[in-house]
C-alpha positions as CSV (number, residue, x, y, z in Angstrom):
1,M,42.1,-43.4,-9.4
2,K,42.4,-42.4,-5.8
3,D,39.8,-40.3,-4.1
4,A,40.4,-36.9,-3.4
5,P,41.0,-36.3,0.4
6,S,38.7,-34.1,2.2
7,T,39.0,-32.3,5.6
8,L,37.3,-33.6,8.5
9,H,38.1,-34.8,12.2
10,G,40.2,-37.8,13.0
11,G,37.4,-39.7,14.4
12,A,35.4,-39.3,11.2
13,L,38.3,-40.6,9.2
14,L,39.0,-43.6,11.4
15,T,35.4,-44.4,10.9
16,Q,35.5,-44.0,7.1
17,C,38.8,-46.3,7.3
18,L,36.6,-49.1,9.2
19,A,34.0,-49.1,6.7
20,A,36.3,-49.4,3.9
21,Q,37.6,-52.2,5.7
22,G,34.1,-54.2,5.7
23,V,33.2,-53.3,9.4
24,Q,29.5,-53.7,10.1
25,R,29.2,-53.7,13.9
26,V,31.6,-52.5,16.6
27,F,31.0,-53.0,20.5
28,C,31.8,-50.2,23.1
29,I,31.3,-48.7,26.2
30,P,31.4,-44.8,25.7
31,G,34.4,-42.8,27.0
32,E,35.2,-39.1,27.0
33,S,38.4,-40.3,25.7
34,F,37.1,-40.9,22.2
35,L,34.1,-38.9,22.0
36,A,35.2,-37.8,18.1
37,A,35.4,-41.6,17.0
38,L,31.6,-41.8,18.3
39,D,30.6,-38.7,16.6
40,G,32.1,-40.3,13.4
41,L,30.3,-43.3,13.9
42,H,27.2,-41.4,14.5
43,D,26.3,-41.0,10.5
44,A,28.2,-44.2,9.6
45,D,26.4,-47.5,8.2
46,I,28.0,-49.2,11.2
47,D,25.9,-50.9,14.2
48,V,27.0,-49.6,17.6
49,V,26.6,-52.0,20.5
50,V,26.7,-50.6,23.9
51,A,27.8,-53.0,26.4
52,R,27.6,-52.6,30.0
53,Q,31.3,-53.5,31.1
54,E,34.5,-53.3,28.8
55,G,35.4,-56.8,29.1
56,G,32.1,-57.9,27.9
57,A,32.3,-55.5,24.9
58,A,35.8,-57.0,24.2
59,M,34.4,-60.4,24.4
60,M,31.7,-59.7,22.3
61,A,34.2,-58.4,19.8
62,E,36.3,-61.4,19.9
63,A,33.3,-63.9,19.1
64,T,32.6,-61.9,16.0
65,G,36.2,-62.4,15.1
66,K,35.6,-66.2,15.6
67,L,32.3,-66.2,13.7
68,T,33.3,-64.1,10.5
69,G,37.3,-64.6,10.2
70,R,37.3,-60.6,10.2
71,P,38.6,-58.5,13.1
72,G,36.0,-57.8,15.8
73,I,36.1,-54.2,16.8
74,A,35.7,-52.8,20.4
75,F,35.9,-49.1,21.6
76,V,37.0,-48.6,25.1
77,T,38.1,-45.5,27.1
78,R,41.5,-45.3,28.9
79,G,42.8,-46.7,32.1
80,P,39.9,-48.9,33.8
81,G,38.2,-49.1,30.7
82,A,41.3,-50.7,29.0
83,T,42.3,-52.8,31.8
84,N,38.8,-54.2,32.1
85,A,39.2,-55.0,28.2
86,S,42.3,-56.9,28.8
87,A,40.5,-60.3,29.4
88,G,38.8,-59.9,25.9
89,V,42.2,-59.2,24.4
90,H,43.7,-62.2,26.3
91,V,41.1,-64.5,24.8
92,A,41.8,-63.4,21.4
93,F,45.5,-64.1,21.6
94,Q,45.1,-67.6,23.0
95,D,42.6,-68.3,20.7
96,S,44.2,-66.9,17.7
97,T,41.1,-64.7,17.0
98,P,41.3,-61.8,14.5
99,M,40.3,-58.4,16.8
100,I,41.1,-54.8,17.1
101,L,40.8,-53.0,20.6
102,F,40.8,-49.1,20.1
103,V,41.3,-47.6,23.4
104,G,40.9,-43.9,24.2
105,Q,44.2,-42.3,25.4
106,V,44.9,-38.8,27.2
107,A,45.6,-35.7,25.0
108,S,49.3,-36.0,23.5
109,D,50.2,-32.7,25.5
110,Q,49.4,-34.6,28.9
111,Q,51.2,-37.8,28.1
112,D,53.8,-39.1,30.6
113,R,52.6,-37.0,33.4
114,E,50.4,-39.7,34.7
115,A,47.6,-37.9,33.7
116,F,44.2,-39.1,34.6
117,Q,43.6,-42.7,33.9
118,E,46.8,-42.4,31.7
119,V,48.3,-45.9,30.9
120,D,51.3,-46.8,28.3
121,Y,49.5,-49.4,26.3
122,R,52.5,-50.7,24.7
123,A,53.8,-51.9,28.0
124,M,50.4,-53.3,29.2
125,F,49.2,-54.8,26.2
126,G,52.5,-56.0,24.9
127,P,52.4,-59.5,25.9
128,L,48.6,-59.8,25.1
129,A,48.4,-58.7,21.5
130,K,50.1,-59.4,18.2
131,W,50.8,-55.5,17.8
132,V,50.2,-52.4,20.1
133,A,50.7,-49.0,18.6
134,Q,49.4,-45.2,19.1
135,I,48.1,-43.1,16.4
136,D,49.9,-39.8,17.2
137,R,49.2,-38.2,14.0
138,A,45.8,-38.1,12.3
139,D,47.0,-37.9,8.9
140,R,48.5,-41.8,9.5
141,I,45.1,-43.0,10.7
142,P,44.6,-45.1,7.2
143,E,48.0,-46.4,7.5
144,Y,47.7,-47.5,11.0
145,I,44.1,-49.1,10.3
146,S,45.2,-50.9,7.2
147,H,48.4,-52.2,9.0
148,A,46.1,-53.6,12.0
149,F,43.6,-55.5,9.8
150,H,46.6,-57.1,7.9
151,V,48.3,-57.9,11.3
152,A,45.1,-59.1,12.7
153,Q,44.1,-61.5,10.2
154,S,47.8,-62.5,8.7
155,G,49.6,-65.9,9.7
156,R,48.1,-66.9,13.1
157,P,45.2,-64.4,13.6
158,G,45.2,-62.7,17.0
159,P,44.4,-59.0,18.5
160,V,45.7,-55.8,17.5
161,V,45.5,-52.8,20.1
162,L,45.7,-48.8,18.7
163,A,45.6,-46.0,21.4
164,L,44.0,-42.9,20.0
165,P,45.0,-39.6,22.0
166,E,42.1,-37.4,22.3
167,D,43.3,-34.6,20.7
168,M,44.5,-36.5,17.4
169,L,40.8,-37.7,17.3
170,S,39.1,-34.4,17.7
171,G,41.6,-32.4,15.3
172,P,41.2,-31.6,11.9
173,V,42.6,-33.8,9.2
174,E,42.7,-34.5,5.6
175,G,42.7,-38.2,4.3
176,V,41.3,-41.1,2.4
177,A,40.4,-44.4,3.6
178,V,42.6,-47.5,2.5
179,P,40.9,-50.6,0.7
180,A,40.1,-53.5,2.5
181,A,43.2,-55.6,3.6
182,T,45.0,-57.8,1.2
183,L,45.8,-61.0,2.9
184,P,48.5,-63.7,1.5
185,S,46.9,-67.2,0.4
186,G,48.7,-68.9,3.3
187,K,48.9,-71.9,1.0
188,A,52.1,-74.5,1.2
189,A,54.5,-75.8,-1.3
190,E,53.0,-78.9,-2.9
191,D,56.2,-80.6,-2.4
192,D,56.0,-80.3,1.5
193,L,52.4,-81.6,1.3
194,R,53.1,-84.7,-0.8
195,A,55.7,-85.4,1.9
196,V,52.8,-85.1,4.7
197,V,50.8,-87.3,2.7
198,D,53.5,-89.9,2.1
199,K,54.3,-89.8,5.9
200,L,50.7,-90.3,6.7
201,A,50.1,-92.9,4.4
202,A,52.9,-95.3,5.4
203,A,52.1,-95.1,9.0
204,Q,50.8,-98.0,11.1
205,R,49.1,-95.8,13.8
206,P,48.4,-92.2,12.2
207,M,46.1,-89.7,14.2
208,V,45.3,-85.8,13.5
209,I,44.6,-83.3,15.9
210,V,43.1,-80.1,14.5
211,G,42.5,-76.7,16.0
212,G,43.8,-72.7,16.0
213,G,42.9,-69.9,13.9
214,G,42.3,-69.4,10.0
215,W,39.7,-72.2,9.5
216,D,36.4,-71.6,7.6
217,A,33.2,-73.7,7.0
218,E,35.0,-74.8,3.5
219,A,38.3,-76.1,5.5
220,A,36.0,-78.3,7.8
221,E,34.4,-79.9,5.0
222,A,37.7,-80.6,3.5
223,L,39.0,-82.0,6.8
224,G,36.2,-84.7,6.5
225,D,37.0,-85.5,3.0
226,F,41.0,-85.6,3.7
227,A,40.5,-88.0,6.8
228,A,37.9,-90.2,5.1
229,R,40.2,-91.0,1.9
230,M,43.1,-91.5,4.1
231,G,41.4,-93.4,6.8
232,L,42.7,-91.1,9.7
233,P,41.0,-90.8,13.3
234,V,40.6,-86.9,14.0
235,G,40.8,-85.7,17.5
236,A,40.0,-81.8,18.0
237,S,42.1,-79.8,20.3
238,F,40.7,-78.0,23.4
239,R,37.4,-76.3,22.5
240,C,37.6,-76.8,18.9
241,Q,35.1,-79.5,18.7
242,D,33.0,-77.8,15.8
243,Y,36.1,-78.2,12.9
244,L,34.6,-81.7,12.0
245,D,31.1,-82.8,12.3
246,N,31.0,-84.9,15.2
247,R,28.8,-87.5,13.6
248,H,31.3,-87.9,10.8
249,P,32.9,-91.5,11.1
250,N,36.6,-90.5,11.4
251,Y,35.6,-88.0,14.3
252,A,37.2,-89.5,17.5
253,G,36.7,-86.8,20.2
254,D,38.2,-83.8,21.6
255,V,41.8,-83.7,23.0
256,G,41.1,-81.5,26.0
257,I,40.4,-81.6,29.8
258,G,38.7,-84.9,30.9
259,I,39.9,-86.6,27.6
260,N,38.5,-90.1,27.0
261,P,41.1,-92.2,28.3
262,A,41.2,-94.4,25.1
263,L,41.4,-91.2,23.0
264,A,44.5,-90.5,24.9
265,E,46.2,-93.9,24.6
266,M,45.4,-93.5,20.9
267,V,47.5,-90.2,21.1
268,R,50.3,-91.7,22.7
269,E,50.8,-94.7,20.7
270,A,50.6,-93.1,17.2
271,D,53.6,-93.1,15.1
272,V,52.5,-90.4,13.2
273,L,50.9,-87.3,14.4
274,L,49.8,-84.5,12.5
275,A,48.9,-81.3,14.2
276,L,47.2,-79.1,12.1
277,G,46.6,-75.5,13.0
278,T,47.0,-76.5,16.7
279,R,49.7,-75.3,19.0
280,L,49.4,-78.3,21.0
281,G,49.1,-76.3,24.4
282,E,48.6,-77.5,27.8
283,M,45.1,-78.5,27.6
284,T,45.4,-80.5,24.1
285,T,48.4,-82.5,25.6
286,S,47.3,-83.1,29.2
287,G,49.9,-81.0,30.7
288,Y,52.4,-81.9,28.0
289,T,52.0,-85.7,28.7
290,L,50.7,-86.8,25.9
291,L,53.5,-85.6,23.8
292,T,56.8,-85.5,25.4
293,P,58.9,-82.4,24.9
294,P,61.1,-81.6,23.1
295,V,61.3,-84.7,20.9
296,P,58.1,-86.5,21.2
297,D,57.9,-90.2,20.6
298,Q,55.3,-89.8,17.7
299,Q,56.9,-88.5,14.3
300,L,55.2,-85.0,14.5
301,I,54.2,-83.3,11.6
302,H,53.4,-79.6,12.5
303,I,51.4,-77.3,10.3
304,H,50.9,-74.0,11.6
305,A,51.0,-70.5,10.2
306,D,53.3,-69.0,12.9
307,P,56.9,-70.0,12.2
308,S,57.7,-69.1,15.9
309,E,55.2,-71.7,17.2
310,I,56.8,-74.6,15.4
311,G,59.5,-76.0,17.4
312,R,58.6,-74.0,20.5
313,V,57.8,-77.1,22.8
314,F,58.0,-80.1,20.4
315,R,60.4,-80.7,17.8
316,P,58.5,-82.0,14.7
317,A,59.9,-84.5,12.2
318,L,58.3,-82.3,9.6
319,A,57.3,-78.8,9.7
320,V,55.2,-76.7,7.2
321,V,54.3,-72.8,8.0
322,A,51.0,-72.3,6.3
323,R,47.6,-71.4,7.5
324,P,45.5,-74.5,8.2
325,G,42.7,-73.4,6.1
326,P,44.0,-73.5,3.1
327,V,46.4,-76.2,3.4
328,I,43.7,-78.6,4.3
329,K,42.0,-78.0,1.0
330,Q,45.3,-79.0,-0.7
331,L,45.8,-81.9,1.2
332,R,42.2,-83.1,0.2
333,D,43.3,-82.8,-3.5
334,L,46.7,-84.5,-2.6
335,A,45.1,-87.3,-0.5
336,A,46.1,-91.2,-1.2
337,D,43.4,-93.6,-0.8
338,R,44.2,-95.6,2.7
339,D,42.3,-98.1,4.9
340,G,42.1,-96.7,8.7
341,G,41.1,-100.6,9.4
342,D,40.7,-101.6,12.9
343,R,42.1,-98.7,14.6
344,L,39.8,-96.2,12.9
345,T,36.9,-98.5,13.9
346,R,38.0,-98.6,17.3
347,A,38.5,-94.8,17.6
348,R,35.0,-94.2,16.6
349,A,33.7,-96.8,18.7
350,S,35.2,-95.5,21.8
351,Y,33.8,-92.2,20.8
352,E,30.4,-93.3,20.9
353,A,30.8,-95.4,24.1
354,W,32.1,-92.3,25.8
355,Q,29.2,-90.3,24.7
356,E,26.8,-92.5,26.6
357,P,25.7,-90.5,29.6
358,Q,27.0,-91.5,33.1
359,E,24.3,-91.0,35.9
360,T,25.3,-88.0,38.3
361,P,23.7,-87.4,41.7
362,G,20.7,-84.8,42.1
363,A,17.1,-84.5,40.8
364,L,18.4,-82.7,37.9
365,K,21.1,-84.4,35.7
366,M,23.2,-82.3,33.4
367,E,24.1,-85.3,31.2
368,Q,20.1,-85.7,30.4
369,V,20.0,-81.7,29.7
370,I,22.9,-82.1,27.2
371,A,21.3,-85.2,25.7
372,H,17.8,-83.2,25.3
373,L,19.8,-80.1,23.7
374,N,21.1,-82.7,21.2
375,S,18.0,-84.0,20.3
376,V,15.9,-81.0,19.9
377,L,18.5,-78.0,18.7
378,P,19.0,-78.0,14.8
379,D,22.4,-78.4,13.2
380,D,23.5,-74.7,13.1
381,A,22.6,-73.6,16.7
382,I,25.2,-71.9,18.4
383,L,26.4,-72.9,21.8
384,T,28.6,-70.7,23.7
385,N,30.1,-71.4,27.1
386,G,32.9,-70.0,29.4
387,A,34.7,-71.9,32.3
388,G,34.0,-74.2,34.8
389,N,33.2,-77.7,35.6
390,Y,29.5,-77.2,34.2
391,S,31.5,-77.2,30.7
392,A,32.6,-80.7,30.9
393,W,29.2,-82.3,30.4
394,L,28.9,-80.0,27.2
395,H,32.3,-81.1,26.0
396,R,31.8,-84.5,26.6
397,Y,27.8,-85.2,25.4
398,Y,27.2,-82.5,23.2
399,R,27.6,-83.2,19.4
400,Y,28.7,-80.2,17.2
401,R,27.5,-80.6,13.9
402,S,28.3,-77.7,11.9
403,W,31.2,-75.1,11.6
404,R,31.2,-72.5,14.0
405,T,28.5,-73.7,16.5
406,Q,31.0,-73.9,19.2
407,L,32.1,-70.6,21.1
408,A,34.3,-71.1,24.0
409,P,37.7,-69.8,25.5
410,T,40.7,-71.8,25.2
411,S,42.1,-69.4,27.6
412,G,39.7,-70.4,30.0
413,S,38.1,-67.4,30.8
414,M,35.3,-67.1,33.0
415,G,32.2,-64.9,32.0
416,Y,32.9,-65.4,28.0
417,G,29.9,-67.4,27.5
418,L,27.2,-64.6,27.6
419,P,28.9,-61.6,25.8
420,A,29.7,-64.4,23.1
421,A,26.1,-65.5,22.9
422,I,25.2,-61.9,22.2
423,A,27.6,-61.5,19.7
424,A,26.3,-64.6,18.0
425,R,22.5,-63.6,18.1
426,L,23.3,-60.4,16.3
427,Q,25.7,-61.8,13.7
428,H,23.1,-64.6,12.9
429,P,19.9,-63.3,14.0
430,D,18.0,-66.3,12.2
431,R,19.8,-69.3,14.3
432,E,19.2,-70.4,17.9
433,V,22.1,-69.4,20.4
434,I,22.4,-71.2,23.6
435,C,24.8,-70.3,26.3
436,L,25.8,-72.6,29.1
437,A,27.3,-71.0,32.4
438,G,27.8,-71.6,35.8
439,D,26.6,-69.5,38.6
440,G,30.0,-68.3,39.0
441,C,30.5,-67.7,35.3
442,F,27.5,-66.2,34.8
443,Q,28.1,-63.5,37.7
444,M,31.2,-62.5,35.9
445,V,29.0,-60.7,33.4
446,S,25.4,-61.1,34.3
447,Q,25.0,-57.2,33.7
448,E,25.4,-58.1,29.9
449,F,21.8,-59.7,30.1
450,G,20.8,-56.2,29.7
451,T,22.6,-55.7,26.5
452,A,21.0,-58.6,25.0
453,C,17.7,-57.2,26.2
454,D,18.5,-53.8,24.9
455,Q,19.4,-55.2,21.3
456,G,16.7,-57.8,21.2
457,A,19.3,-60.6,21.2
458,A,17.2,-63.8,21.9
459,V,20.1,-65.8,23.6
460,I,18.8,-68.8,26.2
461,V,21.0,-68.8,29.0
462,I,21.1,-72.2,30.8
463,I,22.7,-71.2,34.2
464,S,24.1,-74.5,36.3
465,D,23.7,-73.2,39.9
466,N,25.4,-75.6,42.3
467,G,26.2,-73.0,44.7
468,M,29.8,-72.7,44.6
469,Y,32.8,-72.2,42.3
470,G,32.8,-76.0,41.4
471,T,36.2,-76.2,39.7
472,I,38.1,-74.5,42.4
473,R,36.2,-76.8,45.1
474,M,37.1,-79.8,43.2
475,H,41.0,-79.3,43.2
476,Q,40.6,-77.9,46.9
477,Q,38.9,-81.4,47.9
478,R,41.8,-83.1,46.0
479,Q,44.6,-81.2,47.4
480,Y,43.3,-80.1,51.0
481,P,40.6,-82.4,51.7
482,G,38.1,-81.5,54.4
483,R,39.4,-77.7,54.4
484,P,37.2,-75.8,51.8
485,L,37.5,-72.3,52.1
486,G,36.3,-69.3,49.4
487,T,34.4,-71.5,47.2
488,A,30.9,-71.4,48.6
489,M,28.3,-68.8,46.9
490,K,24.8,-67.5,48.0
491,N,23.2,-67.1,44.7
492,P,20.4,-64.9,43.6
493,D,16.9,-65.8,41.5
494,F,18.6,-65.8,38.5
495,A,15.0,-66.3,36.9
496,A,13.6,-63.3,38.4
497,L,16.6,-61.1,37.3
498,A,15.8,-62.1,33.5
499,R,12.2,-61.2,34.4
500,A,13.4,-57.7,35.9
501,Y,15.2,-57.1,32.5
502,G,12.2,-57.9,30.7
503,G,13.1,-61.2,29.4
504,F,11.9,-64.8,30.2
505,G,13.1,-66.4,33.1
506,A,12.0,-70.0,35.0
507,T,13.7,-72.0,37.5
508,V,14.3,-75.8,37.0
509,T,14.7,-78.0,39.8
510,S,14.3,-81.6,38.0
511,T,15.3,-83.2,34.7
512,A,11.5,-83.5,33.9
513,E,11.2,-79.8,34.2
514,F,13.9,-78.9,32.0
515,A,12.3,-79.8,28.3
516,P,9.1,-77.8,28.9
517,A,11.1,-74.9,30.5
518,L,13.3,-75.2,27.3
519,A,10.4,-74.8,25.0
520,Q,9.0,-72.0,26.4
521,A,12.2,-70.3,26.7
522,R,12.6,-70.9,22.7
523,G,9.1,-70.1,22.3
524,S,9.2,-66.8,24.1
525,G,11.3,-65.0,21.4
526,L,12.9,-63.3,24.4
527,P,16.4,-63.0,26.3
528,S,15.9,-66.0,28.6
529,I,17.4,-67.6,31.8
530,L,16.6,-71.1,32.8
531,H,18.0,-71.3,36.3
532,L,18.8,-74.7,37.0
533,K,19.4,-76.0,40.5
534,T,22.0,-78.8,40.5
535,D,23.4,-80.9,43.1
536,P,26.8,-79.8,44.5
537,A,27.7,-83.4,44.9
538,A,27.7,-83.3,40.9
539,L,31.6,-82.2,40.4
540,S,31.6,-83.3,36.9
541,P,30.6,-86.1,34.5
542,K,32.9,-88.4,36.6
543,L,33.7,-86.8,39.9
544,R,31.6,-86.6,43.0
545,L,32.2,-84.2,46.0
546,E,32.0,-87.1,48.5
547,D,34.4,-89.1,47.0
548,S,36.7,-86.9,45.1
């Protein structure tokens, strides 16, 4: 029996609809365009986290979507607020993360006049989101919210953007919240999956690459069981390294930037390649060279939730439209016993060898920093990062042992690590959260350290400071040697910044200083910054500035 409708303003009805969908936390930068929504949240049992900039709020929401599998929620104001938040929406789109961004809009009687901060959000966010709409009638709020939650979570998950005209939110309305979204199972037909198993079982050189959205902890466990039964080496697509415990004997490494050459060759020489959930994008295919479009040399089995993705770049020999999470559990139940033989043994041995630290220049060596993190952090510690060459050490040397312990943008967005770390610590206050950032990456969002302190989110930020935009400097040296421009940075005392906010801060100039500084940060119970002074010559685990 339906609840009787009650009279309230649109913002209050919107809040009731979010609560009905199970929303527990929203991120925002307050704006006058959605004051009624803030008023509705005032009495709701929903945590409101106020960020310092809309991009940070949106990235926090995206990280929450990654961690929970349910849409992360952000509210921002019109115009500049929405444009700032677009970076987080783009991350959610390329990472296949469920997320909903609510944008305050000018009042309906002012639209199409280029009123103050007015933007056409359908045009602006159209290429960045699964669905963009504007709620023009308050009595349709329950309908739009229900549809938004279905779209964000169904098929290939992704972001939804809803514009909220100011007068629509503040006006009186009668309405009843719609119950939480009911999602399709995402399973595949058993006959299709038997064909997948048969093709893998008959292969001489099979390989699996996993990634994309729609996974969970049970799916990650099922992946390990399936790979073990069928003797399959498993590669993780770009920044999806926590989809399989890296200690698993079938884990062969990450198929991303700076790929192990032996792993790259294994992908190239595979006779049957199962792409499970991954789009096989530019980063995962090394610029579309590991597989040759449109017809790859490998027999490609592509399982993906979005039918428009299948055949978009690579023609598969076998295609299945389904969500990877439910499918891998089905595949585990259908798996045939198969001996991986020497090829599987070589794949694992190559990964182990690739993990051996290669010494880099300077007194403070990032390979030893990551080795120490490996040795002291618990299996469920969450590590976050944004973009930059500093992340190459993390990707190469850290072993992810549990599902959703890696939060990193496949879109390569700088500034992601700190907002993601804050969201992770709020979502899991009992788990350790470490953010790795470069000096340039951190300063995209450094103000969000204030959010961490405000919220009591005891994240530890490890900043690799080499005084430059290292990735761009690397490319600059390759293409225009001896002519650097625009990549040098003069940085502040990041440890002092942490202390200014009331957190813990320490400067680290040598490898020997790192372990005690990390121990102090972990024991402080405070948001912390460890300012690592690294050698500019150490561009990456393999490249030196002088010989790049």
